[in-house]
C-alpha positions in Angstrom: 13.5 -41.3 56.0 16.6 -43.4 55.9 20.0 -41.8 56.4 22.3 -42.2 53.4 25.8 -43.6 53.7 27.3 -40.1 53.5 25.2 -39.0 56.5 26.2 -42.1 58.4 29.9 -41.6 57.6 29.7 -38.0 58.7 28.1 -39.0 62.0 30.7 -41.6 62.6 33.5 -39.2 61.8 32.0 -36.6 64.2 31.7 -39.2 67.0 35.3 -40.3 66.3 36.6 -36.8 66.5 34.7 -36.2 69.8 36.1 -39.4 71.3 39.6 -38.5 70.2 39.3 -35.0 71.7 38.1 -36.4 75.1 40.9 -39.0 75.0 43.5 -36.3 74.3 42.1 -33.9 77.0 42.3 -36.7 79.6 45.7 -37.8 78.6 47.4 -34.4 78.5 45.6 -32.3 81.0 47.6 -31.6 84.1 46.0 -33.1 87.2 45.7 -30.7 90.2 48.6 -30.9 92.7 48.4 -31.9 96.3 48.0 -28.3 97.5 45.2 -27.6 95.0 43.4 -30.9 96.0 43.6 -29.9 99.7 42.4 -26.4 99.0 39.4 -27.8 97.1 38.7 -30.2 100.0 38.7 -27.4 102.5 36.4 -25.3 100.3 34.0 -28.2 99.9 33.8 -28.7 103.7 33.6 -25.0 104.3 30.5 -24.7 102.0 28.8 -28.0 102.5 29.9 -28.9 106.0 28.2 -28.9 109.4 29.7 -27.5 112.6 30.2 -29.3 115.8 32.2 -28.8 119.0 35.7 -30.2 119.2 38.7 -30.3 121.5 42.2 -29.3 120.5 44.6 -32.0 121.6 47.9 -30.3 120.6 49.8 -28.1 118.1 52.9 -29.7 116.7 54.6 -27.3 114.3 52.0 -26.2 111.7 49.8 -29.3 112.4 46.8 -29.2 114.8 45.4 -32.3 116.3 41.8 -32.3 117.5 38.9 -34.6 118.4 35.1 -34.4 118.0 32.0 -36.4 118.2 29.3 -36.9 115.5 26.4 -39.3 115.9 27.9 -41.0 119.0 31.2 -41.8 117.2 34.4 -40.0 118.3 36.9 -38.9 115.7 40.5 -37.9 116.1 41.9 -35.9 113.3 44.7 -33.5 112.3 45.0 -30.7 109.9 48.2 -29.2 108.4 47.9 -25.5 108.6 51.0 -24.7 106.6 49.2 -22.9 103.8 46.9 -21.1 106.2 49.4 -19.6 108.7 48.6 -16.0 107.5 45.0 -16.6 108.7 46.0 -17.6 112.2 47.0 -15.6 115.3 50.7 -15.1 115.9 50.7 -17.1 119.1 48.8 -20.4 118.9 49.5 -21.1 122.6 46.7 -18.6 123.5 44.1 -20.8 121.9 41.8 -22.8 124.2 41.2 -26.5 124.2 37.8 -25.9 122.5 37.3 -25.5 118.8 34.5 -25.6 116.2 35.0 -28.3 113.7 33.4 -28.5 110.2 32.8 -31.9 108.8 31.0 -33.4 105.8 27.7 -35.2 106.8 28.3 -37.9 104.2 31.8 -38.6 105.7 32.2 -37.2 109.2 35.9 -38.2 109.3 36.5 -35.5 106.6 36.9 -32.4 108.7 38.7 -29.1 109.2 39.2 -26.5 111.9 40.6 -23.7 109.6 40.0 -22.9 105.9 40.5 -19.8 103.7 37.3 -18.1 104.9 36.4 -19.8 108.2 38.2 -20.4 111.4 37.0 -22.7 114.3 39.9 -21.9 116.7 38.9 -19.9 119.8 41.0 -17.7 122.0 41.4 -18.2 125.7 39.2 -15.1 126.3 35.8 -16.2 125.2 34.7 -12.6 124.8 37.2 -12.3 121.9 35.4 -14.9 119.8 37.2 -16.6 116.9 40.9 -16.6 116.4 40.6 -14.1 113.6 38.3 -11.7 115.5 39.7 -8.7 117.3 38.7 -8.2 120.9 36.1 -5.7 121.8 37.4 -2.3 123.0 37.3 -1.8 126.8 34.1 -0.2 128.1 34.6 3.2 129.9 34.1 3.1 133.7 
């Protein structure tokens, strides 16, 4: 059955309104800021990433520099920990040269050592575990 000109005009009007709504939403929506984009990146790596061994190179202020190998390629990266300082131990000097690094398999250069719910930094005392862990109580003699 053929659509009359009224039905065709209604469909065109509906399509035009949908197009205008999408255009307006894209034009006036507020894009996420730099902090929000970084938080989303960390969350994605935290949930989809793989873990490998890495080596801490240095701490310079709130920035940690580290290196790791994936598939025979060595990567050197850094992460600004400014927004995550409350998740780190008070003294970063006690952390060893070893760390766990999470990276995205599709892009191994995209990596982290700390996120909101995961920490790959290790204390000098290997029995203590991750930086966020508390050491085990001493055993009675």
